[in-house]
C-alpha positions as CSV (number, residue, x, y, z in Angstrom):
1,M,-0.1,-0.2,-0.2
2,K,1.8,3.6,-0.8
3,L,1.3,5.4,2.3
4,V,0.2,9.0,0.1
5,G,-3.1,11.1,0.1
6,N,-4.8,14.1,-0.1
7,W,-7.3,14.0,2.9
8,S,-9.7,16.8,4.3
9,Y,-10.4,15.6,7.5
10,P,-10.6,17.9,9.6
11,T,-8.8,20.3,7.6
12,A,-6.4,19.9,4.4
13,I,-3.8,17.5,4.5
14,R,-1.1,16.7,2.2
15,F,0.5,13.5,3.6
16,G,3.7,11.0,1.9
17,A,7.0,11.3,1.5
18,G,8.9,14.1,0.5
19,R,5.9,16.5,0.0
20,I,7.5,19.0,1.5
21,A,8.6,20.2,-1.7
22,E,5.0,21.8,-1.8
23,I,5.2,23.8,1.0
24,A,5.0,27.3,-1.1
25,E,2.6,25.6,-2.4
26,A,0.6,24.8,0.2
27,C,1.2,28.2,1.2
28,K,-0.5,30.1,-2.2
29,A,-4.0,27.6,-1.8
30,A,-3.9,29.3,1.9
31,G,-3.4,32.8,0.5
32,I,-0.2,33.4,2.3
33,T,2.2,35.4,0.3
34,K,4.7,36.7,2.9
35,P,5.3,33.5,6.1
36,L,7.6,33.8,8.8
37,L,8.3,30.3,9.8
38,V,8.2,29.5,13.5
39,T,9.9,26.8,15.3
40,D,11.6,25.9,17.5
41,K,15.3,26.3,19.0
42,G,16.6,22.8,18.4
43,L,15.3,22.9,15.2
44,A,16.5,26.2,13.7
45,A,19.6,25.0,12.4
46,M,18.5,21.5,11.3
47,E,18.9,20.9,7.7
48,I,15.0,20.1,7.7
49,T,14.2,23.4,8.4
50,T,16.7,25.0,6.4
51,R,15.7,23.0,3.4
52,T,12.1,24.2,3.9
53,L,13.3,27.6,4.7
54,G,15.5,27.4,1.0
55,L,12.0,26.3,-0.9
56,L,9.6,29.1,0.3
57,E,12.9,31.6,-0.7
58,A,12.8,30.1,-4.1
59,A,9.4,30.2,-4.4
60,G,9.5,34.2,-3.6
61,L,8.2,33.7,-0.4
62,G,11.4,34.7,1.8
63,R,13.0,33.6,4.3
64,A,12.0,34.5,7.3
65,M,11.8,32.3,10.4
66,F,11.1,33.1,14.2
67,S,13.0,30.3,16.8
68,D,12.9,31.8,20.2
69,V,9.8,28.8,21.7
70,D,10.9,27.5,24.6
71,P,10.3,23.2,25.2
72,N,6.8,25.0,27.0
73,P,6.1,27.9,25.1
74,S,5.4,31.1,27.2
75,D,3.4,33.7,26.7
76,R,6.9,35.8,27.0
77,N,8.0,33.9,23.4
78,V,4.0,34.6,21.7
79,E,5.2,38.4,22.8
80,A,8.5,38.1,21.5
81,G,6.9,36.3,18.3
82,L,4.0,39.1,17.9
83,K,7.0,41.7,17.3
84,V,9.1,40.3,15.4
85,Y,6.2,38.8,13.3
86,R,4.1,42.3,13.3
87,D,7.4,44.3,12.5
88,G,7.7,42.4,9.6
89,G,4.5,42.8,7.9
90,Y,3.7,38.5,7.5
91,D,0.8,37.7,6.3
92,G,0.2,34.2,7.6
93,V,2.7,31.5,9.0
94,V,4.4,28.1,8.3
95,A,4.2,26.6,12.2
96,F,7.0,24.1,11.9
97,G,8.1,21.0,13.9
98,G,7.0,19.4,17.5
99,G,4.1,20.2,19.8
100,S,5.8,23.2,21.0
101,G,6.8,25.6,17.3
102,L,3.2,24.0,15.9
103,D,0.7,25.8,19.1
104,L,3.7,28.4,19.4
105,G,2.8,29.5,15.6
106,K,-0.2,29.5,15.5
107,T,-0.8,31.1,19.1
108,L,1.0,33.7,16.2
109,A,-0.7,33.5,13.5
110,F,-4.3,34.0,16.0
111,M,-2.4,37.0,17.8
112,A,-1.9,38.5,14.6
113,G,-4.6,41.1,14.6
114,Q,-6.2,41.1,18.3
115,T,-6.4,43.7,20.5
116,R,-7.3,42.5,23.4
117,P,-4.4,40.4,26.0
118,L,-3.5,36.3,25.6
119,W,-5.3,35.2,28.3
120,D,-9.0,36.7,26.6
121,F,-9.5,34.0,24.8
122,E,-8.8,30.8,27.0
123,D,-11.2,27.6,26.6
124,I,-13.2,29.0,29.3
125,G,-16.8,29.2,27.8
126,D,-17.4,31.3,25.2
127,W,-14.2,33.2,25.8
128,W,-13.2,32.5,21.9
129,T,-16.1,34.2,21.0
130,R,-13.9,37.7,21.3
131,A,-11.4,37.5,19.2
132,D,-11.6,39.5,15.7
133,P,-12.2,36.9,13.5
134,A,-10.9,38.8,10.7
135,G,-7.7,39.0,13.2
136,I,-6.8,35.9,12.3
137,H,-4.0,34.9,10.5
138,P,-3.4,32.1,8.7
139,I,-1.8,28.6,9.1
140,V,0.6,25.7,7.3
141,A,0.9,23.4,9.9
142,V,4.1,20.9,9.4
143,P,4.9,18.4,12.0
144,T,8.5,17.1,12.1
145,T,7.0,14.4,15.4
146,A,4.6,12.3,15.6
147,G,3.0,12.7,18.7
148,T,1.1,16.2,19.6
149,G,-1.7,16.3,16.4
150,S,-1.4,20.3,17.2
151,E,-1.4,20.6,13.1
152,V,-5.1,19.2,13.5
153,G,-5.7,21.3,16.3
154,R,-7.7,24.3,17.0
155,A,-5.6,25.3,19.9
156,G,-2.7,26.7,21.2
157,V,-0.7,24.9,25.0
158,I,0.7,28.1,26.0
159,T,2.5,28.2,29.8
160,N,1.7,31.3,31.9
161,S,4.8,32.8,32.5
162,D,4.0,34.2,36.0
163,T,1.9,31.7,37.4
164,H,3.8,28.7,35.6
165,E,0.4,27.4,34.3
166,K,0.1,26.2,31.1
167,K,-3.4,27.8,29.1
168,I,-5.4,26.3,26.5
169,I,-6.0,29.4,24.2
170,F,-8.8,28.7,21.4
171,H,-10.3,29.4,18.8
172,P,-12.4,27.4,15.6
173,L,-9.8,29.4,12.8
174,M,-6.2,28.3,15.0
175,L,-7.5,25.1,12.9
176,P,-4.1,25.1,9.9
177,K,-5.2,25.9,6.8
178,V,-3.6,23.6,4.8
179,V,-1.1,20.6,6.6
180,I,1.9,19.2,5.3
181,C,2.8,15.5,7.0
182,D,5.8,14.6,5.8
183,P,7.2,11.4,7.4
184,E,10.6,11.9,6.0
185,L,10.8,15.2,8.2
186,T,10.3,12.6,11.6
187,M,13.6,10.6,10.0
188,G,15.9,12.4,12.7
189,M,14.4,12.1,16.3
190,P,16.6,10.5,19.1
191,K,15.3,7.9,20.7
192,F,13.6,9.5,24.0
193,I,11.8,11.6,21.6
194,T,10.6,9.2,19.0
195,A,9.0,7.4,22.2
196,G,8.0,9.8,24.2
197,T,5.9,11.7,21.3
198,G,4.7,8.6,20.1
199,L,3.1,8.0,23.4
200,D,1.7,10.9,23.4
201,A,-0.4,10.2,20.3
202,F,-1.3,6.4,22.3
203,A,-2.0,8.8,25.3
204,H,-4.9,10.8,23.5
205,C,-6.5,7.7,22.0
206,V,-6.9,6.2,25.3
207,E,-8.1,9.4,27.1
208,A,-10.8,10.1,24.2
209,Y,-11.6,6.5,23.9
210,C,-12.4,6.4,28.1
211,S,-14.0,9.9,27.7
212,P,-17.9,9.4,29.2
213,H,-19.3,12.4,26.2
214,Y,-20.8,11.1,23.5
215,H,-18.9,11.3,20.2
216,P,-18.7,8.0,18.5
217,M,-16.9,9.2,15.1
218,S,-13.9,10.4,18.1
219,Q,-14.2,6.5,19.3
220,G,-13.3,5.0,16.2
221,I,-10.8,7.6,15.2
222,A,-9.1,6.6,18.3
223,L,-9.4,2.9,18.4
224,E,-8.2,3.3,15.8
225,G,-4.9,4.9,16.4
226,M,-4.4,3.3,19.0
227,R,-3.9,0.2,16.9
228,L,-0.9,2.0,14.8
229,V,0.3,2.8,17.9
230,K,0.7,-0.4,19.3
231,E,1.9,-1.7,15.7
232,Y,4.4,0.8,14.7
233,L,6.3,2.6,17.7
234,P,7.6,-0.6,18.0
235,R,8.7,-0.5,14.9
236,A,10.0,3.5,14.4
237,Y,11.3,3.0,18.0
238,A,13.6,0.0,16.9
239,D,15.1,1.7,13.8
240,G,14.7,5.4,13.1
241,S,14.8,4.9,9.1
242,D,11.7,2.4,9.0
243,L,9.6,5.1,6.8
244,E,6.7,3.2,6.8
245,A,6.5,3.3,10.7
246,R,7.0,6.7,11.0
247,A,4.0,7.7,8.7
248,H,1.9,5.2,10.3
249,M,2.7,6.8,14.0
250,M,2.5,10.5,12.3
251,S,-1.5,9.2,11.1
252,A,-2.0,8.2,15.0
253,A,-1.0,11.1,15.9
254,A,-3.1,13.4,13.7
255,M,-5.8,10.6,15.1
256,G,-5.4,11.3,18.8
257,A,-5.9,14.3,18.3
258,T,-9.0,14.6,15.6
259,A,-10.6,12.4,18.6
260,F,-9.7,14.3,22.0
261,Q,-12.6,16.3,20.4
262,K,-14.6,14.3,22.7
263,G,-12.2,15.3,25.8
264,L,-8.7,13.7,27.9
265,G,-8.4,13.4,30.9
266,A,-6.7,13.1,34.2
267,I,-3.3,12.0,32.6
268,H,-3.4,15.1,30.8
269,A,-4.5,17.6,33.7
270,L,-1.5,16.2,35.7
271,S,0.6,16.2,33.2
272,H,0.0,20.0,32.6
273,P,0.8,21.3,35.5
274,I,4.1,18.8,36.0
275,G,5.6,19.9,32.4
276,A,4.4,23.9,33.6
277,H,6.7,23.8,36.9
278,H,9.4,21.2,36.4
279,H,9.6,21.6,32.8
280,T,10.1,17.6,31.7
281,H,8.7,16.7,28.0
282,H,5.4,16.5,27.5
283,G,4.6,13.2,25.8
284,T,7.2,11.2,28.6
285,T,5.6,13.0,31.2
286,N,1.9,11.3,29.6
287,A,3.4,8.3,30.2
288,V,4.6,8.4,33.4
289,C,1.3,9.2,34.3
290,M,-0.8,6.6,32.2
291,P,-0.6,3.6,34.4
292,A,-1.8,5.2,37.4
293,V,-4.2,6.6,35.8
294,L,-5.7,3.7,33.9
295,Q,-5.6,1.8,37.5
296,F,-7.4,5.2,38.7
297,N,-10.5,4.9,36.2
298,R,-10.7,1.4,36.6
299,P,-14.3,1.6,38.2
300,A,-15.8,3.7,34.8
301,A,-13.1,2.6,32.2
302,E,-13.2,-1.0,32.9
303,G,-15.4,-2.3,30.2
304,V,-14.3,0.1,27.8
305,L,-10.5,-0.8,27.5
306,A,-11.3,-4.4,27.9
307,E,-13.1,-4.0,24.4
308,A,-10.1,-1.9,23.3
309,A,-8.3,-4.7,24.0
310,A,-10.0,-7.0,22.3
311,Y,-9.7,-5.2,18.8
312,L,-6.6,-4.1,19.6
313,G,-4.9,-8.5,20.5
314,I,-4.0,-8.2,23.9
315,A,-5.5,-11.1,26.0
316,G,-6.4,-10.2,29.6
317,G,-9.4,-7.7,29.2
318,F,-8.9,-4.4,31.5
319,D,-5.6,-6.0,33.4
320,G,-4.3,-7.6,29.9
321,F,-4.6,-3.9,28.6
322,A,-2.5,-2.2,31.8
323,A,0.1,-5.1,31.6
324,Y,0.6,-3.8,28.2
325,V,1.2,-0.1,29.0
326,D,3.4,-1.0,31.8
327,D,5.5,-3.4,29.1
328,L,5.4,-0.9,26.5
329,N,7.0,2.4,28.8
330,T,9.5,-0.5,29.9
331,S,10.6,-1.5,26.4
332,L,10.9,2.2,25.6
333,G,12.6,3.5,28.5
334,I,9.9,5.4,29.6
335,P,10.9,6.4,33.8
336,K,8.6,4.5,36.7
337,T,7.9,7.3,38.3
338,L,7.8,11.2,38.5
339,T,10.9,11.4,40.7
340,D,13.1,9.1,38.0
341,L,11.4,11.8,35.5
342,G,13.7,14.6,37.7
343,V,10.7,16.2,39.2
344,K,12.3,17.2,42.6
345,D,10.3,18.4,46.1
346,P,6.7,19.2,44.4
347,N,4.5,21.4,45.5
348,L,1.9,18.9,45.6
349,D,-0.9,21.5,47.1
350,M,0.3,23.7,43.6
351,L,-0.1,21.1,41.6
352,V,-3.8,19.1,42.9
353,R,-4.8,22.2,42.5
354,D,-3.7,23.3,39.0
355,A,-4.8,19.9,38.1
356,L,-8.7,20.2,39.1
357,N,-8.5,23.7,37.3
358,D,-7.1,22.1,33.9
359,P,-9.8,21.8,31.4
360,S,-8.8,17.8,30.6
361,T,-10.5,17.7,34.1
362,G,-14.0,17.2,32.9
363,G,-13.2,14.1,30.6
364,N,-12.2,12.4,33.0
365,P,-14.6,9.1,33.4
366,V,-14.2,8.9,37.4
367,Q,-14.2,12.5,38.7
368,M,-11.6,14.4,40.3
369,T,-11.2,15.9,43.5
370,A,-8.9,17.2,45.6
371,E,-8.2,14.1,47.6
372,N,-7.8,11.5,44.8
373,T,-6.3,13.9,42.9
374,R,-3.5,14.1,45.6
375,K,-3.4,10.8,46.0
376,L,-2.5,10.4,42.1
377,F,0.1,12.3,42.6
378,E,1.7,10.7,45.9
379,A,1.3,7.0,43.4
380,L,3.2,8.6,40.7
381,L,6.1,10.2,42.9
């Protein structure tokens, strides 16, 4: 089977090896004539980035880049990026990289023509309606990892640098106009990034699948996304040049982010404050949290996860599924505890407060309280 396609769900996606060559055409389709490529510090000097800049330049679209993006992008990154964007007179963003570059790039395009402050658009109620739609600039998204799925999302996760809380900035028009999913761009990922981002995609699928909200389309996408991760993440981890595995993982990442329209849960509610306060890798933090959260959610999720286990060819129902996750984490070198991940002297009161304030709590199948959330953190430490 040839792993190439043009998809229109949830947005226009150009999928296939080598399709980064279409970056200038994608900008044209999105209505961008003067793009700012936004990526993270680690990718700024890499060959895949300089090649993409060269393709833009050759097409007469300039060679502009902003890369002052932290691993957990912050409002300070947004402020610095907006100054570059507005001063340069750019009319669209090429969001390039993993979750940090994609989220920051999408947020810059969203804020480009807004007059209200960033936090006025946090994903609370109908706050997104405060935005001026005419001030939202177009986005072309190019993922270089297979994890967050931010390329098909309508939000960006930004850390408040004063409170160290992760906030979700949401608007329907933050969905990129065009996505280029080129699995060749993921070939250089080191093993620990392959593992962490792949398990981030798996966590998205698991939490969406277990969410109590009604969304059968997301349910099916989440289930097949889990299967792709099960089949192809070990292969991508073992051999980073396995293009077929890289391609299927890129699909699984987009599927996870599409599926979690149905909801996320305690994995992300715990992971977000840990990452914000202790600067841990998001996907890896999700992986560390997953086994404990599965057991926490057992009273409400045992049946659906037994069904998932059957679809995935895992014997033993819920217990088999939980054992599979434990074994997968071990095989991919994931730390057993948050302490092993580098979380030292955590302020549990603050972590519990921030977890309960995280919008992901609303999708957890078991209600999160101060008491049971604190016990979860203690078990993870």
